[in-house]
C-alpha positions in Angstrom: -34.4 126.0 263.0 -36.4 128.0 260.3 -38.2 131.0 261.3 -42.1 131.0 260.8 -41.8 134.6 259.5 -40.9 133.2 256.0 -41.4 135.2 252.9 -40.2 135.1 249.3 -37.7 137.7 248.3 -39.4 140.2 246.1 -38.0 142.6 243.5 -41.0 144.8 243.4 -41.5 148.3 244.9 -45.0 149.5 245.5 -46.2 152.7 247.1 -48.9 150.7 248.8 -46.9 147.7 249.9 -47.1 147.3 253.7 -44.1 147.7 255.9 -44.6 144.2 257.3 -43.9 142.4 254.0 -40.5 144.1 253.9 -39.8 143.2 257.5 -40.7 139.6 257.1 -38.0 139.2 254.4 -35.3 140.0 256.9 -36.2 137.2 259.3 -37.0 134.5 256.8 -35.0 131.5 256.0 -32.6 132.9 253.4 -33.4 131.9 249.8 -30.8 131.9 247.2 -31.8 133.6 243.9 -32.8 131.6 240.9 -30.5 131.5 237.8 -32.8 134.1 236.2 -32.1 136.5 239.0 -28.4 136.1 238.7 -27.5 137.9 241.9 -24.5 137.2 244.1 -26.2 136.3 247.4 -24.9 136.7 250.9 -23.1 133.5 251.9 -24.7 131.0 254.2 -21.6 130.9 256.3 -22.0 134.6 257.2 -25.7 134.2 257.8 -25.0 131.5 260.3 -22.3 133.5 261.9 -24.5 136.5 262.5 -27.7 134.7 263.3 -27.0 131.4 264.9 -27.7 132.7 268.4 -30.9 134.5 267.2 -32.6 131.7 265.3 -34.9 130.5 268.1 -35.7 134.0 269.3 -36.6 135.3 265.9 -39.6 133.0 265.7 -41.0 134.3 269.0 -40.1 138.0 268.6 -40.7 138.8 265.0 -44.1 140.4 265.6 -42.9 142.4 268.6 -39.8 143.6 266.7 -41.9 144.6 263.7 -44.1 146.8 265.9 -41.0 148.3 267.6 -39.2 149.0 264.3 -42.3 150.4 262.8 -42.5 153.0 265.6 -38.8 153.8 265.2 -39.0 154.5 261.5 -41.4 157.3 260.6 -41.4 156.2 257.0 -41.7 152.6 255.7 -38.7 150.5 254.7 -38.3 149.6 251.1 -35.6 147.9 249.1 -32.8 150.0 247.6 -30.0 149.0 245.3 -26.8 150.8 246.4 -24.1 151.0 243.7 -20.5 151.6 245.0 -17.4 152.7 243.1 -15.6 149.6 241.8 -12.3 151.0 242.9 -13.7 152.5 246.1 -11.1 154.1 248.4 -12.7 152.7 251.5 -12.6 149.1 250.2 -9.1 148.5 251.4 -10.1 149.1 255.1 -12.1 145.9 255.2 -11.1 142.2 254.9 -13.8 141.2 252.5 -16.3 143.0 250.1 -19.1 141.8 252.4 -17.6 143.6 255.4 -17.2 146.7 253.2 -20.7 146.6 252.1 -22.0 146.1 255.7 -19.9 149.2 256.8 -22.3 151.5 254.8 -25.3 150.1 256.6 -23.5 150.3 260.0 -23.0 154.1 259.4 -26.7 154.6 258.4 -29.0 152.5 260.5 -29.5 153.1 264.2 -27.0 151.6 266.7 -29.8 149.5 268.2 -30.3 147.5 265.1 -28.2 144.7 263.6 -27.0 146.2 260.2 -26.8 142.7 258.8 -30.5 142.2 259.2 -31.1 144.9 256.6 -28.8 143.3 254.0 -30.5 141.3 251.3 -27.7 140.8 248.6 -24.1 141.6 248.3 -23.2 142.1 244.6 -19.7 141.4 243.2 -20.1 140.5 239.5 -23.1 142.3 237.9 -22.1 145.4 239.7 -20.3 146.5 242.9 -22.8 147.1 245.7 -25.6 145.7 247.6 -29.4 145.5 248.1 -30.8 146.6 251.4 -33.9 147.6 253.3 -33.8 151.4 254.0 -36.1 154.1 254.9 -36.2 157.1 252.7 -34.4 159.1 255.3 -31.7 156.5 255.6 -31.3 156.3 251.9 -30.7 160.0 251.7 -28.1 159.7 254.5 -26.3 156.9 252.7 -26.0 158.9 249.5 -23.6 161.3 251.2 -21.1 158.6 252.1 -17.8 158.2 250.2 -17.8 155.6 247.3 -21.6 155.7 247.0 -22.3 156.5 243.4 -25.9 155.7 243.0 -29.0 154.5 245.0 -32.0 153.3 243.2 -35.3 152.0 244.5 -36.0 148.4 243.6 -38.9 147.6 241.3 -40.6 144.7 239.7 -39.0 143.7 236.4 -40.5 141.6 233.6 -38.2 139.2 231.8 -38.6 140.4 228.3 -35.5 142.0 226.4 -33.5 145.2 225.9 -34.2 144.5 223.0 -32.5 144.7 219.6 -31.2 141.1 219.4 -34.7 139.8 219.8 -36.0 142.3 217.3 -33.5 140.8 214.8 -34.8 137.3 215.4 -31.9 136.0 217.6 -32.9 133.7 220.4 -36.3 133.0 219.0 -35.7 129.4 218.1 -33.8 126.6 219.7 -31.8 125.8 216.5 -31.4 129.3 215.3 -28.4 131.4 214.3 -27.0 131.7 217.8 -26.9 127.9 218.3 -25.5 127.3 214.7 -22.8 129.8 215.3 -22.1 128.8 218.9 -23.0 132.3 219.9 -19.9 133.6 218.2 -17.6 131.2 220.1 -13.9 131.5 219.0 -14.4 134.8 217.0 -12.5 138.0 218.0 -14.2 141.4 217.4 -11.9 144.4 217.3 -13.7 147.6 218.2 -12.1 151.0 217.3 -13.8 153.5 219.5 -13.5 155.6 222.8 -12.2 152.6 224.8 -14.1 150.5 227.3 -15.3 150.4 230.9 -14.0 146.9 231.7 -15.9 146.5 235.0 -19.3 146.6 233.2 -21.2 143.4 233.8 -21.5 143.1 229.9 -17.8 142.2 229.8 -17.8 139.6 232.6 -16.1 136.4 231.4 -18.0 133.8 233.4 -18.6 130.9 231.1 -16.5 132.3 228.2 -14.4 130.0 226.2 -10.6 130.2 226.5 -8.7 132.9 224.6 -8.0 131.7 221.0 -4.5 130.5 220.5 -4.1 132.7 217.5 -4.5 135.9 219.6 -1.3 138.0 219.6 -2.6 141.1 221.2 -1.9 142.6 224.6 -3.7 144.3 227.5 -1.9 147.6 227.5 -1.7 149.3 230.8 -2.4 153.0 231.4 -4.2 155.5 233.5 -6.7 153.5 235.8 -6.2 150.5 233.5 -4.1 147.4 234.2 -3.5 144.1 232.5 -5.9 142.7 235.2 -8.7 144.5 233.5 -8.7 142.0 230.6 -10.2 138.6 230.9 -11.6 135.9 228.5 -14.3 138.2 227.2 -12.1 141.4 227.0 -8.9 139.8 225.7 -7.1 142.8 224.6 -7.0 146.6 224.9 -4.7 149.2 223.4 -4.9 153.0 223.0 -3.5 155.4 220.4 -3.2 159.0 221.3 -0.2 160.5 219.4 -2.1 162.0 216.5 -4.7 163.4 218.9 -2.2 164.8 221.3 -0.2 166.9 218.8 -3.4 168.1 217.1 -5.5 169.1 220.0 -5.9 171.8 222.6 -6.2 170.9 226.2 -9.7 169.8 227.3 -12.0 172.2 229.2 -11.9 171.9 233.0 -15.7 171.3 232.9 -15.3 168.2 230.7 -15.3 164.6 232.0 -11.9 163.4 232.9 -10.1 161.7 230.0 -8.2 158.6 230.8 -4.9 158.2 228.9 -5.5 154.5 228.6 -8.0 152.2 227.1 -10.6 153.1 229.7 -13.6 154.8 228.3 -14.4 158.2 229.6 -17.3 159.2 227.2 -19.3 155.9 227.1 -19.5 155.5 223.3 -17.0 152.7 223.0 -18.4 150.7 225.9 -21.9 151.0 224.4 -20.8 149.7 220.9 -18.6 147.0 222.3 -21.4 145.6 224.4 -23.8 145.7 221.5 -21.5 143.7 219.4 -20.4 141.1 221.9 -21.7 141.8 225.4 -22.6 138.8 227.6 -26.0 138.3 228.9 -27.0 140.6 231.8 -30.4 140.0 233.3 -32.5 142.8 234.7 -30.9 145.5 232.8 -32.6 148.9 232.3 -32.1 152.6 232.1 -33.6 154.0 235.3 -36.3 151.4 235.1 -37.1 151.9 231.4 -36.5 149.2 228.7 -36.1 146.6 231.4 -35.0 143.1 230.4 -32.0 141.0 229.5 -29.1 142.9 227.8 -27.1 140.8 225.4 -24.8 141.5 222.5 -25.1 140.1 219.0 -22.4 137.5 219.5 -22.4 137.0 223.3 -19.7 134.3 223.2 -17.3 136.2 221.0 -14.1 137.8 222.4 -13.6 141.5 222.3 -10.4 143.5 221.7 -10.6 147.2 222.2 -8.5 149.9 220.4 -9.1 153.3 221.8 -8.6 155.9 218.9 -11.2 158.5 219.8 -10.6 161.2 222.4 -12.3 164.4 223.7 -11.5 166.2 220.4 -12.4 163.5 217.9 -10.7 160.6 216.2 -7.6 161.2 214.1 -6.7 159.3 211.0 -3.2 158.7 212.1 -4.3 157.0 215.3 -7.1 155.0 213.5 -4.6 153.7 210.9 -2.1 152.8 213.6 -4.8 150.8 215.5 -6.0 149.0 212.3 -2.3 148.1 211.6 -1.9 146.6 215.0 -5.3 144.9 215.0 -4.4 143.0 211.9 -1.3 141.6 213.5 -3.2 140.9 216.8 -5.5 138.4 215.0 -8.9 139.9 215.1 -11.6 138.4 212.8 -13.9 141.4 212.6 -13.2 145.1 212.9 -16.0 147.3 214.0 -15.6 151.1 213.4 -18.5 153.3 214.6 -16.8 156.4 213.3 -16.2 158.4 210.1 -17.1 161.7 208.5 -18.1 162.8 205.0 -17.4 160.6 202.0 -13.8 160.8 200.6 -12.0 159.5 197.6 -10.7 156.1 198.6 -7.0 157.2 198.3 -7.6 159.9 200.8 -9.6 157.7 203.2 -7.4 156.1 205.9 -10.2 153.7 206.9 -10.6 152.6 203.4 -6.9 152.1 203.0 -6.5 150.3 206.4 -9.5 148.1 205.8 -8.2 146.9 202.4 -5.2 145.4 204.2 -7.6 143.9 206.7 -9.7 142.1 204.1 -6.5 140.7 202.5 -5.9 139.0 205.9 -9.4 137.6 206.0 -10.8 140.2 208.4 -14.3 141.6 207.9 -14.6 145.4 208.3 -17.9 146.9 209.4 -18.4 150.7 209.5 -21.1 153.2 210.3 -22.6 155.0 207.3 -22.7 158.3 209.2 -25.3 160.5 210.8 -25.6 163.3 208.1 -28.9 162.1 206.7 -31.3 162.7 205.1 -28.9 164.7 202.9 -28.3 162.9 199.6 -24.8 161.4 199.0 -23.9 161.9 202.6 -23.0 158.3 203.2 -19.4 157.7 204.4 -17.1 154.7 204.5 -18.0 153.9 200.9 -15.2 151.5 200.0 -16.6 148.3 198.4 -14.7 146.0 200.7 -16.3 147.7 203.7 -19.8 146.7 205.0 -21.5 150.1 205.5 -24.3 150.2 207.9 -27.2 152.7 208.1 -29.6 153.0 211.0 -33.2 151.9 211.6 -35.8 152.0 214.3 -37.2 149.4 216.7 -40.8 148.8 217.6 -40.0 149.7 221.2 -41.2 153.2 222.4 -41.0 155.2 225.6 -44.2 157.3 225.5 -44.2 160.6 227.4 -47.3 162.5 226.1 -47.8 166.2 226.5 -51.2 167.2 227.6 -51.8 170.9 227.0 -54.3 173.1 228.8 -57.0 172.5 226.1 -56.9 168.7 226.8 -55.2 168.0 223.5 -52.5 165.2 223.6 -49.3 165.6 221.8 -47.2 162.4 221.4 -43.7 162.5 222.7 -41.0 160.1 224.0 -38.6 160.2 226.9 -36.5 157.9 229.1 -36.9 160.1 232.1 -38.3 157.7 234.7 -41.3 160.0 235.4 -43.7 157.0 235.9 -41.6 156.1 239.0 -41.1 159.6 240.5 -44.0 161.3 242.2 -45.0 164.7 240.9 -43.1 164.3 237.6 -46.3 164.6 235.6 -47.9 167.6 237.4 -49.3 170.4 235.4 -46.9 173.4 235.0 -47.0 176.9 233.4 -45.6 176.7 229.9 -43.1 179.0 228.4 -41.2 179.4 225.1 -38.5 182.0 225.4 -37.8 183.7 222.0 -36.4 187.0 220.9 -33.0 188.6 221.3 -29.8 186.9 220.2 -29.1 184.7 223.2 -30.4 181.6 221.5 -33.0 181.1 224.2 -35.3 179.2 221.9 -32.6 176.5 221.7 -32.0 176.8 225.5 -28.3 177.5 225.0 -26.2 177.7 228.1 -26.7 181.1 229.8 -29.7 182.0 227.6 -32.5 181.5 230.1 -33.3 184.0 232.8 -34.4 182.5 236.1 -37.2 185.0 236.3 -38.7 183.8 233.0 -38.5 180.0 233.6 -38.5 179.3 237.3 -40.9 176.5 238.2 -42.2 176.3 234.6 -42.1 173.9 231.8 -39.7 175.2 229.1 -40.0 174.6 225.4 -36.7 174.2 223.7 -36.1 173.9 220.0 -33.9 171.0 218.9 -30.5 171.9 217.4 -27.2 173.7 218.0 -26.5 172.1 221.4 -27.2 168.5 222.7 -30.6 167.3 223.6 -29.8 166.3 227.2 -27.7 169.5 227.6 -30.8 171.6 227.0 -32.5 169.9 229.9 -29.5 170.7 232.1 -29.6 174.4 231.1 -33.3 174.5 232.0 -32.6 172.8 235.3 -29.9 175.2 236.2 -32.1 178.2 235.4 -34.8 176.9 237.7 -37.1 175.3 235.2 -39.2 172.3 236.4 -39.6 170.5 233.1 -38.8 170.6 229.4 -40.5 169.9 226.0 -37.9 169.3 223.4 -39.4 170.3 220.0 -38.2 168.9 216.8 -37.6 171.4 213.9 -38.2 170.9 210.2 -34.9 169.1 209.8 -35.7 166.5 212.5 -39.3 166.1 211.5 -40.7 163.1 213.5 -37.3 161.6 214.5 -37.5 160.3 218.1 -34.2 159.8 219.7 -34.8 159.7 223.4 -32.7 160.6 226.4 -32.7 159.9 230.1 -33.1 163.6 230.9 -32.0 165.2 234.2 -35.5 166.6 234.7 -38.9 165.7 233.6 -38.8 166.2 229.8 -40.0 164.7 226.5 -39.3 165.0 222.9 -42.1 165.8 220.4 -42.1 165.7 216.6 -42.2 168.6 214.2 -46.0 168.4 213.6 -46.6 168.3 217.4 -44.2 171.2 218.0 -46.2 173.3 215.5 -49.4 172.6 217.4 -47.8 173.3 220.8 -46.4 176.7 219.7 -49.8 177.6 218.2 -51.4 176.8 221.6 -48.8 178.9 223.4 -49.7 181.9 221.2 -53.4 181.5 221.7 -53.6 181.9 225.5 -52.2 184.2 228.1 -51.6 181.3 230.5 -50.4 178.2 228.7 -50.1 175.1 230.7 -48.9 171.5 230.1 -48.1 168.3 231.9 -46.1 165.2 230.7 -47.7 161.8 231.1 -44.9 159.2 231.3 -45.9 155.8 230.0 -42.8 153.6 230.6 -41.9 151.2 227.9 -44.1 149.8 225.0 -43.2 147.1 222.6 -44.7 145.9 219.4 -47.3 148.7 219.0 -45.4 150.6 216.2 -44.4 149.8 212.7 -40.7 148.9 212.4 -38.1 148.9 211.2 -38.1 152.3 209.5 -35.1 154.3 208.3 -33.8 156.7 210.9 -34.0 160.3 209.9 -30.3 161.0 210.6 -29.0 157.9 208.8 -26.7 159.0 205.9 -28.1 158.4 202.5 -26.7 157.5 199.1 -26.1 157.6 196.2 -22.4 156.9 196.5 -20.7 160.3 195.9 -17.5 158.8 194.4 -18.6 155.4 193.0 -22.2 155.3 191.7 -21.6 151.7 190.6 -21.5 150.6 194.3 -24.8 151.0 196.2 -24.3 152.4 199.7 -25.2 151.9 202.5 -25.1 148.1 202.3 -27.7 147.4 205.0 -29.4 149.0 207.8 -29.6 147.8 211.4 -31.1 149.0 214.8 -29.7 152.4 215.6 -32.4 154.4 217.4 -32.8 154.3 221.1 -30.4 151.4 221.7 -29.8 150.3 225.2 -26.3 149.0 226.0 -23.5 149.1 228.6 -22.4 152.4 230.1 -19.4 153.5 232.2 -19.9 154.1 235.9 -18.1 157.4 235.8 -20.9 158.9 233.8 -24.6 159.7 234.3 -27.0 158.3 231.8 -26.9 161.5 229.8 -23.1 161.7 229.7 -23.2 165.3 231.0 -20.6 166.2 233.6 -23.4 167.6 235.8 -25.4 164.4 235.8 -24.6 162.7 239.1 -26.8 159.6 238.5 -25.1 156.4 237.9 -26.2 153.4 235.8 -24.8 150.3 234.1 -26.7 150.9 230.9 -28.0 153.9 228.9 -29.7 154.7 225.6 -28.0 156.1 222.5 -28.9 156.6 218.9 -26.9 156.8 215.7 -25.4 154.7 213.0 -22.7 154.2 215.6 -25.2 151.9 217.3 -26.3 150.2 214.1 -22.7 149.3 213.1 -21.9 146.9 216.1 -25.1 145.1 215.5 -23.8 144.0 212.1 -20.3 143.5 213.5 -21.7 141.0 216.0 -23.8 139.2 213.3 -20.7 139.1 211.1 -18.9 137.4 214.0 -21.7 134.8 214.2 -21.3 134.1 210.5 -17.5 133.8 210.9 -17.9 131.3 213.8 -20.4 129.2 211.8 -18.3 129.4 208.6 -14.6 130.2 209.5 -13.3 129.7 206.0 -15.6 132.2 204.4 -13.9 135.4 203.0 -15.0 138.8 204.2 -16.8 139.3 200.9 -18.8 136.1 201.4 -19.8 137.2 204.9 -20.7 140.6 203.6 -22.8 138.9 200.8 -24.6 136.8 203.4 -25.5 139.9 205.4 -26.8 141.7 202.3 -28.7 139.2 200.2 -30.7 137.9 203.2 -31.7 141.4 204.4 -35.4 142.3 204.6 -36.9 144.9 202.3 -40.2 144.7 204.3 -40.9 145.6 208.0 -42.3 143.3 210.6 -45.8 143.9 209.3 -44.9 142.7 205.9 -45.0 146.1 204.3 -42.2 148.0 202.5 -39.8 149.7 204.9 -40.7 153.4 205.2 -38.4 156.5 205.2 -40.5 159.1 207.0 -43.8 159.2 205.1 -42.5 157.7 201.9 -41.2 154.3 200.8 -37.5 153.8 201.6 -35.3 153.7 198.6 -32.1 151.6 198.2 -30.1 154.8 198.8 -31.5 154.7 202.3 -31.6 151.0 203.1 -29.2 149.4 200.7 -30.3 145.8 200.4 -32.6 146.1 203.5 -32.7 145.5 207.2 -30.2 142.9 208.3 -31.7 139.4 209.2 -29.4 137.5 211.6 -31.3 134.2 211.3 -31.2 134.0 207.5 -27.7 135.6 207.2 -26.1 132.5 208.9 -27.4 130.3 206.1 -27.7 132.3 202.9 -27.6 129.4 200.3 -25.6 131.4 197.8 -22.9 134.2 198.1 -21.3 136.7 195.8 -17.7 136.2 196.6 -15.0 138.8 195.7 -11.2 138.2 195.6 -9.0 141.2 196.7 -7.5 141.4 193.2 -11.0 142.0 191.8 -11.3 145.2 193.8 -8.0 146.4 192.1 -9.7 145.7 188.7 -12.7 147.7 189.8 -10.5 150.6 190.8 -9.1 150.6 187.3 -12.6 150.8 185.8 -13.2 153.9 187.9 -10.1 155.6 186.4 -7.9 155.5 189.4 -4.2 156.1 188.6 -1.4 153.7 189.3 -0.2 155.8 192.2 -3.7 156.1 193.7 -4.3 152.4 193.5 -0.9 151.7 195.1 -1.9 154.1 197.9 -5.0 152.1 198.6 -3.8 148.5 197.9 0.0 148.5 198.0 -0.3 146.8 194.6 1.8 148.2 191.7 -0.4 147.4 188.7 -1.0 148.5 185.1 -4.6 149.3 184.6 -4.2 149.2 180.9 -3.1 145.6 181.0 -5.7 144.6 183.6 -8.5 146.1 181.6 -7.3 144.4 178.3 -7.8 141.0 179.9 -11.0 142.0 181.8 -13.2 143.6 179.2 -16.7 144.5 180.3 -15.6 143.9 184.0 -18.1 144.5 186.7 -17.5 143.9 190.3 -19.3 140.9 191.7 -21.1 143.0 194.2 -24.2 141.7 196.0 -26.3 144.7 195.1 -26.6 146.1 191.5 -26.2 149.7 190.6 -26.2 150.6 186.9 -25.3 154.0 185.3 -26.8 154.8 181.9 -25.0 157.8 180.5 -26.5 160.0 177.8 -26.7 158.1 174.6 -26.5 154.7 176.2 -29.7 152.6 176.1 -28.2 149.2 176.8 -25.9 147.7 179.3 -24.8 144.2 180.3 -23.2 143.2 183.6 -22.0 139.8 184.9 -22.4 138.3 188.3 -21.1 135.1 189.9 -22.8 133.1 192.6 -21.1 130.5 194.8 -23.2 127.6 196.4 -22.7 127.5 200.2 -25.9 125.6 200.9 -26.5 122.1 199.8 -25.3 120.1 196.8 -27.7 119.5 193.9 -29.5 122.8 194.3 -31.5 124.5 191.6 -32.2 128.2 191.7 -34.6 130.2 189.4 -34.5 134.0 189.0 -37.3 136.4 189.8 -37.0 139.9 188.5 -38.9 143.1 189.2 -37.6 145.5 186.5 -37.1 149.2 187.4 -39.6 151.5 185.7 -38.5 152.4 182.2 -36.3 149.4 181.8 -36.4 146.0 180.4 -34.3 143.5 182.2 -33.2 140.1 180.8 -31.3 137.5 182.7 -29.4 134.5 181.2 -29.5 131.8 182.2 -32.7 131.9 184.3 -31.9 128.7 186.1 -28.6 127.9 188.0 -27.9 124.3 188.7 -25.4 123.7 191.4 -24.2 120.1 191.7 -21.6 120.7 194.5 -21.0 122.9 197.5 -18.6 125.8 196.7 -19.3 125.6 193.0 -19.5 128.9 191.3 -21.8 129.8 188.3 -22.1 133.1 186.5 -25.1 134.8 184.9 -25.5 138.0 182.8 -28.0 140.8 183.1 -29.0 143.1 180.2 -30.6 146.4 181.0 -32.4 148.0 178.1 -33.9 151.5 178.5 -37.4 151.9 177.1 -36.9 155.7 177.2 -34.9 157.7 174.7 -32.1 159.8 176.2 -33.4 163.0 177.6 -37.1 162.0 177.9 -36.8 160.3 181.3 -38.7 162.3 183.9 -36.7 160.9 186.9 -33.0 160.2 187.3 -33.5 157.0 189.3 -35.4 153.8 189.2 -35.4 150.7 191.3 -36.3 147.0 191.1 -34.8 143.8 192.4 -33.5 140.4 191.4 -33.9 137.4 193.5 -32.6 133.8 193.0 -35.0 131.4 194.7 -34.3 127.7 195.6 -36.6 125.3 193.8 -37.3 123.2 196.8 -36.6 125.4 199.8 -38.2 128.8 199.8 -35.9 129.8 202.8 -33.2 130.4 200.3 -34.0 133.7 198.6 -30.9 135.5 197.5 -32.1 139.0 196.8 -30.2 141.9 195.2 -31.7 145.4 194.8 -31.4 147.0 191.3 -30.8 150.7 191.1 -30.6 152.5 187.8 -29.3 156.0 187.3 -29.8 158.0 184.0 -27.1 160.6 183.6 
C-alpha cells in the first residue's frame, strides 16, 4: 500500500525550505532515480524488509510523527551527502555496504528513530557513501566518526557541463566527432604522470568495451594498489621509482603520504588521466562550483597509467623506462604532462623515447611548459611530438571585492562562499609589509596573529603556492584573503578552492586595492561570491603562464603546435586530498580545479585518441597534422585569439586552438615518415653520433643531403629563417588526401608583412583517397637586409576545398629575419 505522504526526491538545498518537505520524502513510496541522476538507490528488497509492517501505519501517522520529530529536532533536517573512505576500516564489520552505511546513522540519530527512515541513497559506484536527512547537529556529530572523510549539503544542480569538452565542440551534434570515433573505443592512452586514484568515478568501467587483445601490459601491485584496481577502463598500471629513489632525500613529515605504487598521492595524474579519457560522471562539481557532467575527451578509450613523478619531481631515467615499457605494452597515444626547459634533442630523454614511440605508430602528446610568457621557453620541442600550450575557457567563478568606498574589483575564486553564510561579510583589510619575513607574500610564519586576526589579508602572488597563502592566513587567525597578482602575472586568473573565504584579483585591480589601503586609516572590504558563469567572457585566449616560442634549438619548427584548455580545468581528484592539495585541507572531493599546460596536454591526447579510433591506420604525423591544420585562429566570437591585451602570435598559439570536431575529418594531411625526421636532423647540423643517440639509426648526413637537396620537413606549420644576405627562399610541402576522391583544393595566402609569397601550383586535384601531391612556396623579401624594423612577421596559407568549405587546411606562416 502506498503512503499518501508522497513527494518527489529533491536534490535542492534551500535555507527557506520547510522541514515538512524533507520529512515527506522519508515516508513516500520510494522512487528510483532517473538515468540522469545516476545514483545507486537503496534496494526495494531492503525497503520492504524494513517497512512492510509499517506501510499501513505510515499513512495514518505521518502528520503526527512530523510534529513529534519537529519538536525533537531543534534545527530542521536537510539532505547531506556523506562520503566514506573507500577502504574504510569499519567496513569489514558488516555483511553488506548497506548495513555499513546504516551503521553511521544508527550511531548518530536518536534511539527512538528508525535509522533507515533517514536514508535516501546508498552509493557504491560514483562514490562510497550515502545521502541522508540530518540536522546540523547530527551532521557535526557524524563528522567525528571513523571512515567519514567528507559531509556536504545537498544542493540543486543544473545539467550543463564541467566543461571543456563542450567548449571544444564535442557532444554538440548527433553525428559529431564522438560518434564518428566511437568515443575513442578500442584506443589505449598511456599517461605518464603521478599515478592514479583508481576508485574515482571517472575510471568506472561500466559500459566500457573489452580490453583490446593487443594489450600486453600489467596491473602492477604495490602499496595500497592491487591488480583488482584495474578494470576495462584502467587496463594497466605501473610505477617507476628507481631514478627518483637514488636521487632524492626523504620527504618531509608534513607532506602527503607518498604511495610506492601506481596510486596517486598528489592528484596531478588522476586529474590528467580523467581529462584525457574519463567516463561520464553526472553531477560533478568542486564544492558546488562548476557543476555539471564531467567527461574526458575520449570517454570510451582505455587508460594505462605509468607513475614516473614523485614528491621530488620526475627523473629522466624513470620517464625513459616507462616509455620503453609503454611501447611494448601496446599503447596508441602517450600523454606526458611534464617537462622542463628546452633541451637539444640528443640531451632530451622525452624526445629520444618519443622517437621510438612514433616509429611504432604511437602518437606522443606533451605539455609545452609553464614558463610563459618568456620567449623561447617552450619545452618538448621535437618535431615528432605534439606540443600543447594552454588557453582559457569562457567559464568564470566571480568573487568580486567591494572595498569601503563602494568600488568593485573583479576577482575569481572557487571557495563556495555563495553557499556558506557570512563568507561575504565586510572585514577590516590589512596588507602586511616591511621587514624581511616575506609577509607581503604570506609566507609560512610571516604573519603575526595580532596583525591579522579576524581581518581580510592581502597577499601578493609568488614565492609560495596560491592556496598555501590562504592556509598561512587561516593559521594566523585571518578571516579572509585577497590574492593579488603582481606584474609578472598581470590579469591571469587561475582559481583555487581556498581553505577560507578568498579571491584572486588581477594586477590592475591589485594596484587600486593597495592605493585604497594607503588612503584610509580603516580600510575595509568584502568578497561577493557569484558561483559559476558561462559564456560571458571572450575565449579562448592564451594563458599567461603558457610557454612561448620561438623554438630555441630549431627555428624551422614552430612550437607550440596548438593550444587547448588549460586554465581552471575541473577533473577527477584523489580522495586522500582536499581540493587544494594541502596536507592541512581536511575537505574531500571527487573533483577539483587545476591550471597549467599539464591540463591542456590531456585534452589533445584524448582528441588524438578519437582520431586514432576513427582512422586506426593513420600515422602519428597524420594525426598531428589533423590536429594542427584544423585548429582555430579565432575565438568563439569570431575575433583573433588574444594574448593579454595584444593579438596572439604563432609563437603563443602555434596553429591555433584545437578543434575536435574538425580534426576528426581534416580532408588533407601533411604526413611525415620517420626517416624524414632523420633527414631534418641532418639539415640542422646534428652529428652522426647525436642522430644515433636520438634515433638509433647510423646514417651518413653527407650522403642523405646529397640525395635530398633543398629538403624541408613536411611540417603542418611553416617557419622560415631568412639569414642576412638572403632575400629568397623556396620550400616544399606534400599533402595527402584523406577526405573524398575527386577533390579539388585552391590555395589562399595572406603574406607576412615585408614578403611576397608565391605558391605553385595554386590548385591541387586529388583523384583518389591517399593520393599525395606536392607544392612549392617561394618567399621573397621586399626589404633589403638590415632595413627590416622587426625580426618577425606572420601570415597564413590555407588550402580550401572547391565544393565543401568545411575542409580548410590552414598553416600559419612565420618568417624570421636574422
